[in-house]
N, C-alpha and C positions, 0 to 999 in steps of 0.2 A: 434399725437401732444399732448404735455403736457402743461397745463395752469398753470403758476406760481402764487404765492400769490400776485404779483403786477399787475396781469391781463395781463401780457405779455405772449406771447405764444412761445414755442420752439418746433421745429420739431425733433423728435427722430427717429432713425432707429432701427428697430427690427432685430436682428441678429439671424437667425435660428440656433438652436442647434441640432446637429445630435444625434440621439438616441444612448445610450451607447451600444457598441457591446458586446454581450455575449461571454465570452472566450470559445474557442473550448475545446474539451475534452483533446486534446494533451497539450494545454496551461495550463489547470488546473492541469494536471498530472505533468507537469514540475514545476509549482508553488508549488505544494504540496511537491514534492521531494526536491526542493531547501529549503523549510522551514524546512522539517524534517531532513535535513542533519546537522542542528545545534545541534542535540542531540549526535553527534559523537565527541569524543575528539581526536584531532590530536597531536601526539607527534613527534617532528622533528627527534628524534633518536630512536623511538620505534614504537610498533604496534598501530593501531587504537584501541581506547577503548570507553567505555561509561561512563557516570557519575557514580562515585562510591557511591554517597550518595543516589541514587535512585534505586529501583528495576527495573528489566527488564519489569515487568508488568506495573508499573506506568509510565515508559517512553513510552511504547507502547500505554498505555491509552491516554497519551498526544498526541502522534502521530495520534491516531485515531481521536481525537477531531479536530486536525489541518486539517487532510484530509477531514473530514466531513464538516468543515467550508469552506475549499477551493473549494470543488466541489459544495457545496451549492445546493444540489438536493432538489426539492420541495417535502415536506413530507405531508402525509395525514393530513389535518387540523382537522379531527375528532379524530385523535389519535396523539397528539403532542409529546408524549413520547413513541415511538415505543419500545416495550419490547426487540426486537431483536437487535435494534440499540445500541449495547453496545460493548466495547472492547473485553470482554471475548468471545462473539459469533464470532467475526472476528478472534481472535487468534485460536479458535477451528477449524475454516474453513481453515486457512492458514497452520497450523502445524499438524503433526501427534502426536500420543500419547506420545512418548518418548520426543520429542522436547518441547511439551507443559509443561512438568514437570519443565523446567528451568524458566518458567514464574510463576509457582506456588510455587516453593521451592527455597527460597533465599540461604540456605546453599548448595544446589546442584549446583546452579549457580556459587557459589564461587569457585567451583572446576575447572571452565573453565578459560582458559587464556584470557587476554583482547581482543585479536584479534578474538577469537571464540565468545565472547559475542557481539562484534561489528558485526560480520557476521550474528548472529541470529537477531540482530536489523535491519540490512539491509534487511534480508529476510522478516521481519515483515513489513518494509516500502514498499518494492516491492509488497508484498501481499495485503496490504491495498490499494495501488494505483490501482492495477489491479482490485480489488473488486469494488472500487468506479467507475472506468472506465466502468466496466461491467454494473453497475446499470445505469450510465449515458447513455450508448449505448441503453439499453432497453427502457428507458424513451424517448430517441430521436427517436427510431424506431416505437414505439407503440403510435399512435395518440390517442387511446382510454384510455391510461393510463397517466393522467396528473400529477400524483404525486406518490411518493414512499409509498406503503402500506405495512402493516405487512406481508401479504401473498407474495407479490412480493419480499420483502427483504428475506424472508425465502426461497423462491424458488431459487433465485439467489445465496444466500449464500451456499445452498446445491449443486447447480450446480458448483460453483467455487471450493468447497471442492474436487470435483471429476474431475476437469478440467485439461487438459494437460498443459495449460499455468501456472497453479500453480506449477506443477512439474518442468517444464522447468525453471521457474524463480528461484525457490529455489535451484535447482541443479547448475545453472549458477553462482549464488552468492556464493554458497558453494565452488565452484571450483576456485574462484578468490583468488589470492595471495595478493591483494591490502591491505587487513587488517593486514597482518603479517609484511609486509615491503614495503617501497617505496612510501607510501602515504604522500603527503606533504600538502594537504589542504582538507577541506570539499567538495570543488567543485569537486575533483576527485571522492569522494564517490557518490556525486549526479550524476555525469556523468555515473558512473558504473550502478547505480540503474536505471537511465533514459534509458540507452541503453538496459538493461535487460527487462524493462517494454515495451519499444517500439518493441523490437524483439518478445517478447511473445505475443504482441497484433497483430502482423502481421502473417498471415497464413503461408506464405512461410518460414519466419524466424523461426517461431515456429517449423515447421517441421525439419528445420536444427538443432535447439536447442535440440529437442528430439533425433534426430539421434546422436548428439554429446554426449548426456547423455546415449545412449544405450537403449532408450525406444521408442517403436513404438507408433504411434498415436492411433492405435486400442487398444493396451495394456493400454495406458494412459487413454483412454476414459472409459475403463472398470473398472479402479481402484475404489474400494469402492462399486461396484455393483456386479460383479461376482467373484472378487478375493479380498483378503485383501490388503489394501494399504501397501506399504513398511513401516516397523516400524520406520525406521530411516530417513524418508524423512524430511529434515529440521534440522536433528541433525548434528552438526559439524562433518566433516569427521574424521574417526578414533575413534570417541567417541561413546560408547554404554553403555546402562544402564543394569546392570545384575539384574535379578529377586532376590528378597530377600526371602530366605526360611523361 
């Protein structure tokens, strides 16, 4: 009951407000991919491309920030600025040596066609979302780990670097012809990346993806530990970097 200034009373009804539901990991993945698809440029009669005024690294840096804000994982309050939580660390985990050069060397990137640049960006987006999904899964599964710590991030970053889902996702996007022709909207790019991410996150689908890529799960799991990772994993198909004498 509320008493007004004229001493009259009025009965009010309190309407209970349901607590805001936390978005699931799949929902956050979808939201991140949808937001990140805005960085692709669609040309009705040409291939998919990326903004020509920005470097691939700066675009990926923005994508990283969007993904981090979308997943909104609780971070260690005693270390508000985790050293490893930076785009360069994520790029290093997603791509192998040759492919990373395109993020570091603008003149080298200029040698790629627009669709190959878009393919690299799509691989970066898929890798970022898979990485943040991995972190979200760990936090959800471990009750004694309430927030993201420096050590946890470093551990999962290294695990993702050698994971079969990373290989499967990069290979699936690299094999897609969507970026070279037939793409009519950013929604198509988002659907492709979403499909790749969801398949790579599913154990059975992941096995099928690796089989399609000609990689066994045992071999994928050993990459980076007992054998050298493929030099061109993440490098656009047919493109190689020759050593300089």
